N, C-alpha and C positions, 0 to 999 in steps of 0.2 A: 504494500500500500504506500502511496506517496505521502510525504509529510504534509501536515495540515498548514494551510496558509492563513496567517492571522493578520487582521488589519488593525494597526495601532493608531490611536488618536494623535493628531499633530499638536493638540493643545496640552493634554495631561499625560501623554505617552502611555496610557493604559490601553489594553485592548478595548475596542469600542463598546463591548457589552458591559465593561466595568467602569465606564466614565462616571456613572452615577455615584461611585464611591470616592471620586476625586473632589477637589475643592472648587473646580471651575465648570460645573455642569452646564450652565447656560452657554458659555463659550464653546464647550464641546458639542452641544446640540447644534449651535449655529454652524460650526465647521462641518459636522456630519451632514447637515441638511444641504450645504453648498456642494460638498465634495462627493457624497454618496447618498443621494436622495432615497434610493431603494432600501438601504440599510436603515436610514432614519425612520422610514415607515415601519420597518420590522420592529425597531426598538422603542420608538417614541410616538407612534400614531395614537389616535384616541382609543382605538380597539386594543392595542397592545398595553397601553397604560391602564385601561379598565380591567384587563385580564390580570395584570399584576396587582392592582389595588383591590380587586375583588376578594382576595384572600386576607386582606387586612381589616381590622375593625376600624370604626370611624375615629376613635381616639388615637390609635396607632397611625392612621393616615395623616391626621393633623399634626401629630408630633413629628412625623417624618418630614412633612413640608416645612415645619418650623426649623428643624435641625438643618435641612438643606439650605434654607435661606440664611441661617446663622453662619454656616460653613462658608458660603459664598461671600458674605459680608466680611468675614474674618480674612479670607484670602485677598479680597479687594483692598482692605485696610493694610495688610502686610505688603502688597505690591506698591501701594501709595507711599508707605513709610520708606520702603527701599528706594523708590524714585526720589523722594525728598532728601534722603541721606546722600544719595549720589549727587544731586544737584548742589547740596550744601558743602560737600567735601572740597577741600583745597589741596592742590598739589604744590608743594614747596620745592623749589630748585635753589639750592644754596651753592654759592661759589666760595669755597673755603681756602684761605691762604695757608700753605704748609711751610715753605721756606720763603726766601726773598722773592723768587720768580716762579715758584712751583705752586700749582693749585690743584684741588680736587673738587669735583662737582657732586653734590649729594641731592638725590631726588627721593622724596617720600610723599605718600598719599596716593600712590597708584593703585594699591590693593582695593581701595573703595570703588574703583571702576572695574573690578574683576579682571585685572590684567595680571598675567603670570609674571612675577618679578624676575624669575630666572631667565625667562625668554626675553624679557625687555633688556636685562643686563647684557645678555649675549648679543642682542641686536645693537645696543650702544657700543659694545666692544668691537664688533665687526665694522660698524659704520665709522667710528672715529679712530680705529686702529690703536686702541689703548686698552688698559686693563679695566674691567668693570666687574663688580661683585655685589651680591646681596648680603647686607650685614644688619645686625640689630643696633639701633642707636641707643643712647643712654635712657630714653623713655621706654625702651622695650619694644618699639615699633620697628618693622623691617623697612630698610631703605636701600637704594642702589647708590653705590659709590663709583664714580667714573673718574679715572685719572685724567688730569688736564682741565683747562678752562673751556668747557664746551656747553655752558649754560644757554647761550643764545641759540646754538644749533639744536639743543634738545627742545627748546621752546618751539623752534621752527618745525621739528619733527612732530611734536604733539599737535600743532596747528594744522599740519599737512596730513595728520592721521596716517603716518607711515608705519607699516608692519603691524606689530601687536598693539600699537597705541591708538586704537580706534575707539570712538565714543566718548572722548574727553572734551567737554566744553572749554574753549580757549580762554574764557574769562575766569576759569577756576584755577589758572596757573599763576603762581606768584614767584618772582625771582628775588632772592635775598643775597646780599654780599656780606660775608663774615670775615672780618680781619682777625689775624692771630694776635692775641694779647701778649705784650712784652713783659 
């Protein structure tokens, strides 16, 4: 017998018959109705819903509807909070003086935009032909240290959304110059 072909939802990534257990049922239904109208009729037409609900008592039915609405509201709130956090996050690019004419550039705040710091460090290292590494700063947050004064070029890369640096608003980037104390 050939293997069973399953259709997975593009919204919640569950198999379509299990979308009702996810947090985004309404968006799943919309996607299924657009992409696969026949399957939508099988799972969510009036007849199919009545057949499912016929086995439930009236109290259980209202409780199920309340729980579904609560789950969806919670998922929406979570998505909104993540978006607000993303928009409020700042990326700080520091130019730090090491010796008289030697500098290092420190970038932190990229993890808020779901950017893989190791990949970003590798990209900076290959772009500027210098050393770049991911380290923890004194506050315990991870940052990328790039050897050399490349702060302006890094800002240009972020604005141009080059490589892994996609999805960062240019106005969330702050450039700071830090002098070494004598």
